[in-house]
Structures are given as C-alpha cells and as structure tokens.
N, CA, C and O atoms as a GROMACS GRO file, in nm:
protein
  444
    1MET      N    1   0.083  -0.119   0.000
    1MET     CA    2   0.000   0.000   0.000
    1MET      C    3   0.087   0.125   0.000
    1MET      O    4   0.054   0.224  -0.066
    2LYS      N    5   0.199   0.122   0.075
    2LYS     CA    6   0.288   0.238   0.080
    2LYS      C    7   0.349   0.266  -0.057
    2LYS      O    8   0.370   0.381  -0.094
    3ILE      N    9   0.376   0.161  -0.131
    3ILE     CA   10   0.435   0.176  -0.263
    3ILE      C   11   0.335   0.240  -0.358
    3ILE      O   12   0.372   0.325  -0.439
    4LYS      N   13   0.210   0.200  -0.348
    4LYS     CA   14   0.108   0.260  -0.433
    4LYS      C   15   0.095   0.409  -0.401
    4LYS      O   16   0.076   0.491  -0.491
    5THR      N   17   0.106   0.444  -0.275
    5THR     CA   18   0.102   0.584  -0.234
    5THR      C   19   0.220   0.659  -0.292
    5THR      O   20   0.205   0.772  -0.339
    6ALA      N   21   0.337   0.597  -0.290
    6ALA     CA   22   0.456   0.662  -0.344
    6ALA      C   23   0.441   0.687  -0.493
    6ALA      O   24   0.476   0.794  -0.542
    7PHE      N   25   0.389   0.589  -0.567
    7PHE     CA   26   0.366   0.609  -0.710
    7PHE      C   27   0.266   0.721  -0.731
    7PHE      O   28   0.278   0.800  -0.825
    8SER      N   29   0.167   0.728  -0.645
    8SER     CA   30   0.069   0.836  -0.653
    8SER      C   31   0.137   0.970  -0.634
    8SER      O   32   0.102   1.069  -0.699
    9LEU      N   33   0.232   0.973  -0.545
    9LEU     CA   34   0.305   1.096  -0.520
    9LEU      C   35   0.390   1.136  -0.641
    9LEU      O   36   0.404   1.255  -0.670
   10ILE      N   37   0.445   1.040  -0.709
   10ILE     CA   38   0.522   1.070  -0.830
   10ILE      C   39   0.432   1.133  -0.935
   10ILE      O   40   0.468   1.232  -0.998
   11ALA      N   41   0.318   1.076  -0.952
   11ALA     CA   42   0.223   1.130  -1.049
   11ALA      C   43   0.184   1.272  -1.010
   11ALA      O   44   0.168   1.358  -1.097
   12ALA      N   45   0.168   1.296  -0.884
   12ALA     CA   46   0.131   1.429  -0.836
   12ALA      C   47   0.242   1.529  -0.868
   12ALA      O   48   0.214   1.642  -0.910
   13ALA      N   49   0.364   1.488  -0.847
   13ALA     CA   50   0.477   1.576  -0.879
   13ALA      C   51   0.476   1.609  -1.027
   13ALA      O   52   0.499   1.723  -1.066
   14ASN      N   53   0.448   1.509  -1.109
   14ASN     CA   54   0.441   1.533  -1.253
   14ASN      C   55   0.330   1.632  -1.287
   14ASN      O   56   0.347   1.719  -1.372
   15LEU      N   57   0.216   1.618  -1.221
   15LEU     CA   58   0.105   1.708  -1.247
   15LEU      C   59   0.139   1.850  -1.205
   15LEU      O   60   0.116   1.944  -1.281
   16VAL      N   61   0.194   1.866  -1.087
   16VAL     CA   62   0.230   1.999  -1.038
   16VAL      C   63   0.334   2.061  -1.129
   16VAL      O   64   0.321   2.176  -1.171
   17LEU      N   65   0.439   1.985  -1.158
   17LEU     CA   66   0.542   2.038  -1.246
   17LEU      C   67   0.488   2.062  -1.386
   17LEU      O   68   0.526   2.159  -1.451
   18GLY      N   69   0.401   1.977  -1.431
   18GLY     CA   70   0.341   1.994  -1.563
   18GLY      C   71   0.254   2.118  -1.570
   18GLY      O   72   0.255   2.188  -1.671
   19THR      N   73   0.179   2.146  -1.466
   19THR     CA   74   0.096   2.265  -1.462
   19THR      C   75   0.183   2.388  -1.464
   19THR      O   76   0.155   2.484  -1.536
   20THR      N   77   0.288   2.387  -1.385
   20THR     CA   78   0.381   2.500  -1.382
   20THR      C   79   0.444   2.517  -1.520
   20THR      O   80   0.460   2.629  -1.567
   21ALA      N   81   0.479   2.407  -1.584
   21ALA     CA   82   0.540   2.413  -1.716
   21ALA      C   83   0.443   2.468  -1.819
   21ALA      O   84   0.483   2.544  -1.907
   22ALA      N   85   0.317   2.431  -1.808
   22ALA     CA   86   0.218   2.480  -1.904
   22ALA      C   87   0.207   2.631  -1.893
   22ALA      O   88   0.192   2.701  -1.994
   23ILE      N   89   0.213   2.680  -1.773
   23ILE     CA   90   0.209   2.824  -1.752
   23ILE      C   91   0.333   2.888  -1.813
   23ILE      O   92   0.327   3.000  -1.863
   24ALA      N   93   0.444   2.819  -1.808
   24ALA     CA   94   0.570   2.872  -1.860
   24ALA      C   95   0.588   2.839  -2.007
   24ALA      O   96   0.700   2.813  -2.051
   25ALA      N   97   0.482   2.841  -2.083
   25ALA     CA   98   0.485   2.822  -2.228
   25ALA      C   99   0.532   2.683  -2.270
   25ALA      O  100   0.616   2.671  -2.359
   26GLY      N  101   0.478   2.580  -2.209
   26GLY     CA  102   0.502   2.444  -2.255
   26GLY      C  103   0.643   2.394  -2.239
   26GLY      O  104   0.710   2.365  -2.338
   27ALA      N  105   0.691   2.381  -2.117
   27ALA     CA  106   0.824   2.328  -2.092
   27ALA      C  107   0.834   2.185  -2.141
   27ALA      O  108   0.736   2.112  -2.142
   28LYS      N  109   0.952   2.147  -2.183
   28LYS     CA  110   0.977   2.014  -2.234
   28LYS      C  111   0.973   1.912  -2.120
   28LYS      O  112   1.019   1.940  -2.010
   29SER      N  113   0.918   1.794  -2.147
   29SER     CA  114   0.917   1.689  -2.045
   29SER      C  115   1.034   1.594  -2.071
   29SER      O  116   1.079   1.578  -2.184
   30TYR      N  117   1.082   1.533  -1.965
   30TYR     CA  118   1.198   1.445  -1.969
   30TYR      C  119   1.162   1.314  -1.901
   30TYR      O  120   1.064   1.305  -1.828
   31GLN      N  121   1.242   1.212  -1.925
   31GLN     CA  122   1.226   1.083  -1.858
   31GLN      C  123   1.361   1.038  -1.806
   31GLN      O  124   1.465   1.062  -1.868
   32VAL      N  125   1.358   0.971  -1.692
   32VAL     CA  126   1.477   0.908  -1.639
   32VAL      C  127   1.438   0.769  -1.593
   32VAL      O  128   1.334   0.750  -1.529
   33THR      N  129   1.521   0.671  -1.625
   33THR     CA  130   1.500   0.535  -1.579
   33THR      C  131   1.618   0.500  -1.489
   33THR      O  132   1.734   0.516  -1.527
   34GLY      N  133   1.586   0.451  -1.370
   34GLY     CA  134   1.691   0.416  -1.275
   34GLY      C  135   1.641   0.320  -1.170
   34GLY      O  136   1.527   0.274  -1.174
   35THR      N  137   1.730   0.290  -1.078
   35THR     CA  138   1.700   0.197  -0.969
   35THR      C  139   1.660   0.276  -0.845
   35THR      O  140   1.727   0.372  -0.808
   36ILE      N  141   1.551   0.236  -0.782
   36ILE     CA  142   1.505   0.306  -0.662
   36ILE      C  143   1.604   0.283  -0.548
   36ILE      O  144   1.638   0.170  -0.515
   37LEU      N  145   1.650   0.394  -0.488
   37LEU     CA  146   1.738   0.388  -0.372
   37LEU      C  147   1.660   0.411  -0.243
   37LEU      O  148   1.693   0.355  -0.138
   38GLU      N  149   1.557   0.495  -0.252
   38GLU     CA  150   1.481   0.533  -0.133
   38GLU      C  151   1.343   0.581  -0.175
   38GLU      O  152   1.328   0.646  -0.279
   39VAL      N  153   1.242   0.550  -0.095
   39VAL     CA  154   1.105   0.595  -0.121
   39VAL      C  155   1.048   0.648   0.009
   39VAL      O  156   1.050   0.580   0.111
   40LYS      N  157   0.996   0.771   0.004
   40LYS     CA  158   0.928   0.833   0.117
   40LYS      C  159   0.795   0.886   0.064
   40LYS      O  160   0.777   0.896  -0.058
   41PRO      N  161   0.703   0.920   0.151
   41PRO     CA  162   0.573   0.970   0.103
   41PRO      C  163   0.582   1.094   0.014
   41PRO      O  164   0.495   1.114  -0.071
   42THR      N  165   0.686   1.176   0.030
   42THR     CA  166   0.697   1.299  -0.050
   42THR      C  167   0.821   1.303  -0.138
   42THR      O  168   0.852   1.408  -0.195
   43MET      N  169   0.893   1.190  -0.150
   43MET     CA  170   1.017   1.190  -0.227
   43MET      C  171   1.052   1.049  -0.273
   43MET      O  172   1.025   0.951  -0.204
   44ILE      N  173   1.114   1.041  -0.393
   44ILE     CA  174   1.171   0.916  -0.440
   44ILE      C  175   1.313   0.947  -0.486
   44ILE      O  176   1.338   1.049  -0.551
   45ALA      N  177   1.406   0.860  -0.451
   45ALA     CA  178   1.546   0.874  -0.495
   45ALA      C  179   1.580   0.756  -0.583
   45ALA      O  180   1.554   0.641  -0.547
   46VAL      N  181   1.638   0.785  -0.700
   46VAL     CA  182   1.679   0.680  -0.792
   46VAL      C  183   1.825   0.700  -0.829
   46VAL      O  184   1.879   0.810  -0.820
   47GLN      N  185   1.888   0.591  -0.870
   47GLN     CA  186   2.026   0.597  -0.915
   47GLN      C  187   2.028   0.578  -1.066
   47GLN      O  188   1.972   0.482  -1.118
   48LYS      N  189   2.095   0.672  -1.135
   48LYS     CA  190   2.108   0.666  -1.281
   48LYS      C  191   2.253   0.697  -1.315
   48LYS      O  192   2.301   0.807  -1.287
   49ASP      N  193   2.322   0.601  -1.374
   49ASP     CA  194   2.461   0.620  -1.416
   49ASP      C  195   2.549   0.670  -1.301
   49ASP      O  196   2.633   0.758  -1.321
   50GLY      N  197   2.530   0.616  -1.182
   50GLY     CA  198   2.611   0.654  -1.067
   50GLY      C  199   2.566   0.780  -0.995
   50GLY      O  200   2.622   0.813  -0.890
   51ASP      N  201   2.466   0.850  -1.048
   51ASP     CA  202   2.416   0.972  -0.984
   51ASP      C  203   2.289   0.943  -0.907
   51ASP      O  204   2.206   0.863  -0.951
   52ARG      N  205   2.274   1.008  -0.793
   52ARG     CA  206   2.151   0.997  -0.714
   52ARG      C  207   2.061   1.114  -0.753
   52ARG      O  208   2.101   1.230  -0.744
   53LEU      N  209   1.941   1.082  -0.798
   53LEU     CA  210   1.844   1.184  -0.837
   53LEU      C  211   1.725   1.175  -0.742
   53LEU      O  212   1.671   1.066  -0.720
   54GLU      N  213   1.685   1.287  -0.686
   54GLU     CA  214   1.571   1.292  -0.596
   54GLU      C  215   1.460   1.374  -0.659
   54GLU      O  216   1.484   1.483  -0.711
   55MET      N  217   1.339   1.320  -0.653
   55MET     CA  218   1.222   1.387  -0.707
   55MET      C  219   1.120   1.402  -0.596
   55MET      O  220   1.094   1.309  -0.520
   56ASP      N  221   1.061   1.522  -0.588
   56ASP     CA  222   0.952   1.543  -0.493
   56ASP      C  223   0.826   1.477  -0.547
   56ASP      O  224   0.804   1.472  -0.668
   57LEU      N  225   0.744   1.428  -0.457
   57LEU     CA  226   0.618   1.363  -0.492
   57LEU      C  227   0.504   1.436  -0.424
   57LEU      O  228   0.521   1.493  -0.316
   58ASP      N  229   0.386   1.433  -0.485
   58ASP     CA  230   0.267   1.488  -0.422
   58ASP      C  231   0.147   1.397  -0.451
   58ASP      O  232   0.161   1.302  -0.528
   59PRO      N  233   0.033   1.424  -0.392
   59PRO     CA  234  -0.082   1.334  -0.405
   59PRO      C  235  -0.134   1.313  -0.548
   59PRO      O  236  -0.201   1.213  -0.574
   60GLN      N  237  -0.105   1.404  -0.642
   60GLN     CA  238  -0.153   1.388  -0.778
   60GLN      C  239  -0.058   1.306  -0.867
   60GLN      O  240  -0.091   1.280  -0.983
   61THR      N  241   0.056   1.265  -0.815
   61THR     CA  242   0.150   1.186  -0.894
   61THR      C  243   0.087   1.051  -0.929
   61THR      O  244   0.040   0.979  -0.841
   62LYS      N  245   0.086   1.018  -1.059
   62LYS     CA  246   0.031   0.890  -1.103
   62LYS      C  247   0.138   0.783  -1.088
   62LYS      O  248   0.249   0.797  -1.139
   63VAL      N  249   0.104   0.678  -1.018
   63VAL     CA  250   0.198   0.569  -0.993
   63VAL      C  251   0.140   0.440  -1.048
   63VAL      O  252   0.024   0.407  -1.022
   64THR      N  253   0.221   0.369  -1.125
   64THR     CA  254   0.180   0.240  -1.178
   64THR      C  255   0.280   0.137  -1.129
   64THR      O  256   0.401   0.157  -1.145
   65GLY      N  257   0.235   0.029  -1.070
   65GLY     CA  258   0.325  -0.074  -1.019
   65GLY      C  259   0.361  -0.048  -0.874
   65GLY      O  260   0.302   0.036  -0.807
   66GLU      N  261   0.459  -0.125  -0.828
   66GLU     CA  262   0.498  -0.120  -0.687
   66GLU      C  263   0.635  -0.053  -0.673
   66GLU      O  264   0.732  -0.094  -0.737
   67LEU      N  265   0.640   0.050  -0.588
   67LEU     CA  266   0.767   0.118  -0.561
   67LEU      C  267   0.836   0.050  -0.444
   67LEU      O  268   0.784   0.049  -0.333
   68LYS      N  269   0.954  -0.006  -0.471
   68LYS     CA  270   1.031  -0.063  -0.362
   68LYS      C  271   1.179  -0.048  -0.395
   68LYS      O  272   1.218  -0.048  -0.512
   69VAL      N  273   1.259  -0.036  -0.292
   69VAL     CA  274   1.403  -0.020  -0.309
   69VAL      C  275   1.456  -0.135  -0.393
   69VAL      O  276   1.426  -0.252  -0.368
   70GLY      N  277   1.537  -0.100  -0.495
   70GLY     CA  278   1.595  -0.199  -0.584
   70GLY      C  279   1.518  -0.217  -0.713
   70GLY      O  280   1.573  -0.271  -0.809
   71ALA      N  281   1.393  -0.172  -0.718
   71ALA     CA  282   1.313  -0.185  -0.840
   71ALA      C  283   1.356  -0.080  -0.943
   71ALA      O  284   1.407   0.026  -0.907
   72THR      N  285   1.335  -0.111  -1.068
   72THR     CA  286   1.363  -0.016  -1.175
   72THR      C  287   1.237   0.062  -1.206
   72THR      O  288   1.129   0.005  -1.218
   73VAL      N  289   1.251   0.196  -1.218
   73VAL     CA  290   1.137   0.281  -1.247
   73VAL      C  291   1.172   0.379  -1.359
   73VAL      O  292   1.289   0.411  -1.381
   74THR      N  293   1.071   0.423  -1.428
   74THR     CA  294   1.086   0.532  -1.525
   74THR      C  295   1.001   0.647  -1.476
   74THR      O  296   0.881   0.631  -1.454
   75ILE      N  297   1.063   0.762  -1.458
   75ILE     CA  298   0.995   0.881  -1.406
   75ILE      C  299   0.989   0.984  -1.518
   75ILE      O  300   1.090   1.014  -1.582
   76THR      N  301   0.871   1.038  -1.541
   76THR     CA  302   0.853   1.147  -1.636
   76THR      C  303   0.840   1.275  -1.556
   76THR      O  304   0.764   1.281  -1.459
   77TYR      N  305   0.914   1.379  -1.596
   77TYR     CA  306   0.915   1.504  -1.520
   77TYR      C  307   0.941   1.621  -1.614
   77TYR      O  308   0.980   1.603  -1.729
   78VAL      N  309   0.920   1.741  -1.563
   78VAL     CA  310   0.956   1.864  -1.632
   78VAL      C  311   1.040   1.948  -1.538
   78VAL      O  312   1.029   1.936  -1.416
   79MET      N  313   1.123   2.032  -1.595
   79MET     CA  314   1.204   2.123  -1.513
   79MET      C  315   1.135   2.259  -1.510
   79MET      O  316   1.086   2.307  -1.613
   80SER      N  317   1.133   2.320  -1.393
   80SER     CA  318   1.068   2.448  -1.377
   80SER      C  319   1.146   2.531  -1.275
   80SER      O  320   1.177   2.483  -1.166
   81ALA      N  321   1.176   2.653  -1.311
   81ALA     CA  322   1.250   2.741  -1.220
   81ALA      C  323   1.157   2.791  -1.110
   81ALA      O  324   1.041   2.824  -1.137
   82THR      N  325   1.207   2.797  -0.988
   82THR     CA  326   1.130   2.853  -0.878
   82THR      C  327   1.180   2.993  -0.842
   82THR      O  328   1.109   3.070  -0.777
   83LYS      N  329   1.302   3.027  -0.885
   83LYS     CA  330   1.357   3.159  -0.858
   83LYS      C  331   1.472   3.184  -0.954
   83LYS      O  332   1.552   3.095  -0.982
   84VAL      N  333   1.480   3.306  -1.006
   84VAL     CA  334   1.590   3.346  -1.094
   84VAL      C  335   1.639   3.481  -1.047
   84VAL      O  336   1.561   3.575  -1.034
   85GLU      N  337   1.769   3.493  -1.023
   85GLU     CA  338   1.828   3.620  -0.984
   85GLU      C  339   1.939   3.654  -1.081
   85GLU      O  340   2.034   3.578  -1.097
   86ALA      N  341   1.926   3.768  -1.146
   86ALA     CA  342   2.028   3.813  -1.240
   86ALA      C  343   2.127   3.901  -1.165
   86ALA      O  344   2.089   3.981  -1.079
   87ALA      N  345   2.254   3.885  -1.197
   87ALA     CA  346   2.357   3.968  -1.136
   87ALA      C  347   2.347   4.109  -1.192
   87ALA      O  348   2.316   4.129  -1.309
   88ALA      N  349   2.375   4.207  -1.106
   88ALA     CA  350   2.372   4.346  -1.151
   88ALA      C  351   2.489   4.370  -1.246
   88ALA      O  352   2.598   4.317  -1.227
   89THR      N  353   2.464   4.450  -1.348
   89THR     CA  354   2.569   4.482  -1.443
   89THR      C  355   2.605   4.629  -1.430
   89THR      O  356   2.525   4.708  -1.378
   90SER      N  357   2.724   4.667  -1.476
   90SER     CA  358   2.771   4.804  -1.461
   90SER      C  359   2.720   4.896  -1.570
   90SER      O  360   2.756   5.014  -1.573
   91GLY      N  361   2.641   4.847  -1.657
   91GLY     CA  362   2.587   4.931  -1.764
   91GLY      C  363   2.520   4.845  -1.868
   91GLY      O  364   2.492   4.727  -1.845
   92ALA      N  365   2.495   4.905  -1.982
   92ALA     CA  366   2.432   4.832  -2.091
   92ALA      C  367   2.527   4.726  -2.144
   92ALA      O  368   2.649   4.742  -2.135
   93PRO      N  369   2.474   4.620  -2.197
   93PRO     CA  370   2.561   4.518  -2.254
   93PRO      C  371   2.644   4.575  -2.367
   93PRO      O  372   2.602   4.668  -2.435
   94ASP      N  373   2.762   4.517  -2.386
   94ASP     CA  374   2.851   4.560  -2.493
   94ASP      C  375   2.790   4.528  -2.628
   94ASP      O  376   2.782   4.412  -2.668
   95VAL      N  377   2.746   4.630  -2.696
   95VAL     CA  378   2.688   4.612  -2.828
   95VAL      C  379   2.773   4.691  -2.926
   95VAL      O  380   2.791   4.812  -2.910
   96GLN      N  381   2.824   4.624  -3.026
   96GLN     CA  382   2.906   4.694  -3.125
   96GLN      C  383   2.815   4.767  -3.222
   96GLN      O  384   2.721   4.710  -3.277
   97LYS      N  385   2.846   4.894  -3.241
   97LYS     CA  386   2.770   4.974  -3.336
   97LYS      C  387   2.837   4.966  -3.472
   97LYS      O  388   2.960   4.961  -3.482
   98LYS      N  389   2.755   4.966  -3.574
   98LYS     CA  390   2.808   4.964  -3.709
   98LYS      C  391   2.870   5.100  -3.737
   98LYS      O  392   2.804   5.203  -3.720
   99LYS      N  393   2.994   5.100  -3.780
   99LYS     CA  394   3.063   5.226  -3.808
   99LYS      C  395   3.031   5.272  -3.948
   99LYS      O  396   3.041   5.196  -4.045
  100GLU      N  397   2.992   5.396  -3.958
  100GLU     CA  398   2.967   5.457  -4.087
  100GLU      C  399   3.100   5.506  -4.143
  100GLU      O  400   3.182   5.557  -4.068
  101PRO      N  401   3.121   5.490  -4.272
  101PRO     CA  402   3.246   5.540  -4.329
  101PRO      C  403   3.252   5.691  -4.316
  101PRO      O  404   3.154   5.762  -4.337
  102VAL      N  405   3.372   5.738  -4.281
  102VAL     CA  406   3.392   5.882  -4.267
  102VAL      C  407   3.428   5.935  -4.405
  102VAL      O  408   3.520   5.887  -4.470
  103SER      N  409   3.354   6.036  -4.448
  103SER     CA  410   3.385   6.094  -4.580
  103SER      C  411   3.470   6.217  -4.561
  103SER      O  412   3.444   6.301  -4.474
  104ALA      N  413   3.573   6.227  -4.642
  104ALA     CA  414   3.663   6.343  -4.635
  104ALA      C  415   3.594   6.460  -4.702
  104ALA      O  416   3.517   6.442  -4.796
  105PRO      N  417   3.622   6.580  -4.654
  105PRO     CA  418   3.562   6.697  -4.719
  105PRO      C  419   3.611   6.709  -4.864
  105PRO      O  420   3.725   6.674  -4.896
  106SER      N  421   3.525   6.756  -4.947
  106SER     CA  422   3.563   6.774  -5.088
  106SER      C  423   3.669   6.884  -5.097
  106SER      O  424   3.661   6.986  -5.029
  107PRO      N  425   3.768   6.861  -5.182
  107PRO     CA  426   3.869   6.967  -5.197
  107PRO      C  427   3.806   7.092  -5.259
  107PRO      O  428   3.712   7.084  -5.338
  108ALA      N  429   3.860   7.205  -5.221
  108ALA     CA  430   3.808   7.332  -5.275
  108ALA      C  431   3.842   7.340  -5.423
  108ALA      O  432   3.950   7.298  -5.465
  109PRO      N  433   3.750   7.394  -5.503
  109PRO     CA  434   3.779   7.402  -5.646
  109PRO      C  435   3.898   7.497  -5.673
  109PRO      O  436   3.911   7.600  -5.608
  110THR      N  437   3.980   7.461  -5.765
  110THR     CA  438   4.095   7.544  -5.803
  110THR      C  439   4.067   7.614  -5.935
  110THR      O  440   4.001   7.560  -6.024
  111GLN      N  441   4.118   7.734  -5.946
  111GLN     CA  442   4.095   7.807  -6.070
  111GLN      C  443   4.220   7.841  -6.138
  111GLN      O  444   4.218   7.903  -6.244
   0.00000   0.00000   0.00000
C-alpha cells in the first residue's frame, strides 16, 4: 500500500510540475530510468549512471506498479524554475555599433 502511495506521489509531482510548465509556455518533459534507492511519502530517490536523483512527490502523482528499493522505475518530469536572480551589471551590454564610413571633405575648387 505504501508503494502505491509513493507512485501516486510521483504522479502528483508530474502534475504539479506539468501545470507549472504549461504556464511557462510548454516546458519540455523528460524521462529518467533508474533503480530506486529510497522511497518516502513525499520523495523518491533513484540511481542513474552513478548519480543519485531525488524527485519530490505529491498526491496527484500517477503511480503504476509497486515502488520498492531496488526496483527499476521510469519517471517522467519537467524542469521548472522557482527563482531566478540576475547579477547586476555596470551598464548596458557591450553592443558593437556599425561604423559609418567617414567621408573626407571635398577639396576646394581650383581656378
């Protein structure tokens, strides 16, 4: 029963992230397949290529199958920024202006 709840939480995370992504002009969705390292009611940790990846789960996460440590899972997710801070700059960005050719004054007419 706990595993079914965990899968439900994964689906919820996908829904929440998907909703946020839809607001952000259709963010791309991704998939990761790995081995479950840890399952909690609000988080799942999987190992992929030696890296530990942790995903938050919520009640709307759709879960299919049984979540248990050691099982292989495929998680579909989207990336969404929660905060962006730009560093202050000392002025306008360096933009090169197109240089106009300098024309020399016409010589004075000679008589």
